[in-house]
C-alpha positions in Angstrom: -14.4 41.0 57.1 -15.3 44.8 58.4 -16.6 46.4 55.0 -20.0 47.7 55.2 -20.8 45.0 52.2 -19.8 42.1 54.0 -22.8 42.6 56.1 -24.9 41.7 53.7 -26.3 37.8 53.4 -26.1 37.6 50.4 -21.8 38.7 49.3 -20.7 35.7 52.2 -22.6 33.1 49.3 -21.7 34.5 46.9 -18.0 35.0 47.9 -17.3 31.4 48.8 -19.3 30.7 45.0 -16.4 32.9 43.0 -13.9 31.1 44.8 -15.3 27.7 44.8 -15.8 28.3 40.6 -13.2 30.6 40.0 -10.3 29.9 42.6 -10.3 26.7 42.4 -9.9 26.9 37.9 -7.1 29.2 39.2 -5.8 26.6 41.1 -6.6 23.4 39.3 -4.6 25.3 36.2 -1.9 25.9 38.2 -1.6 22.5 39.0 -2.3 20.9 35.6 0.7 22.5 34.6 3.7 22.3 37.5 2.3 19.0 37.4 2.8 18.2 34.1 6.3 19.8 34.0 7.6 18.1 37.1 6.7 14.8 36.3 9.5 11.7 35.1 7.4 10.9 32.5 7.3 11.3 28.8 5.0 14.3 28.5 2.1 13.1 26.9 1.2 11.0 29.9 2.9 14.7 32.4 0.4 16.1 30.9 -3.0 14.1 31.3 -1.9 13.1 34.8 -1.7 16.8 35.7 -4.8 17.7 34.1 -6.4 13.8 35.9 -5.2 15.9 39.8 -6.1 19.2 38.9 -9.9 18.0 39.5 -9.5 16.7 42.3 -7.7 20.0 43.4 -10.4 21.8 42.3 -13.4 19.9 44.0 -10.8 19.8 47.2 -11.3 23.6 47.3 -14.5 23.8 46.2 -15.3 21.8 49.0 -12.9 23.9 51.2 -15.0 27.4 50.0 -17.9 26.7 51.9 -16.7 25.1 54.8 -17.1 27.5 57.8 -13.8 29.2 57.3 -13.7 33.0 57.6 -14.7 34.8 53.9 -10.7 37.0 54.1 -8.8 34.2 55.3 -10.0 31.6 53.1 -9.5 33.6 50.2 -5.6 34.4 51.5 -5.0 31.5 51.3 -6.7 30.5 48.0 -4.6 32.6 46.4 -1.5 32.7 48.4 -1.5 29.0 47.0 -2.4 29.6 44.1 0.3 32.2 43.5 3.1 29.3 45.0 1.8 27.2 42.9 2.4 29.3 39.4 6.2 30.2 40.8 6.8 26.9 41.3 5.5 25.7 37.3 6.5 28.4 35.4 9.5 28.4 37.7 10.4 24.7 36.6 8.3 24.9 32.5 10.5 27.4 32.0 13.4 24.9 31.2 11.7 22.8 29.4 10.8 25.2 27.2 14.7 26.5 26.3 14.4 29.6 27.6 
């Protein structure tokens, strides 16, 4: 990143912390909704399985956020994967909602 605030030492840590907490939460929520919509098991079990896998997704994002990857690449991949999972969750959950 070539921004002026990117040169500050605390920016990288703050950005990675926000990616781990907020980005991990966003991806975990999207994964939970997607799995609850697509798993071919009873609804209550699908929701439970989605929630359990969401913890795995959140932990993986938290670990990856502090890996030696460029900040721009990390945020870009995190936001794009979250967007793709959200769109897939919306597409699969829409017929189940009757609309």
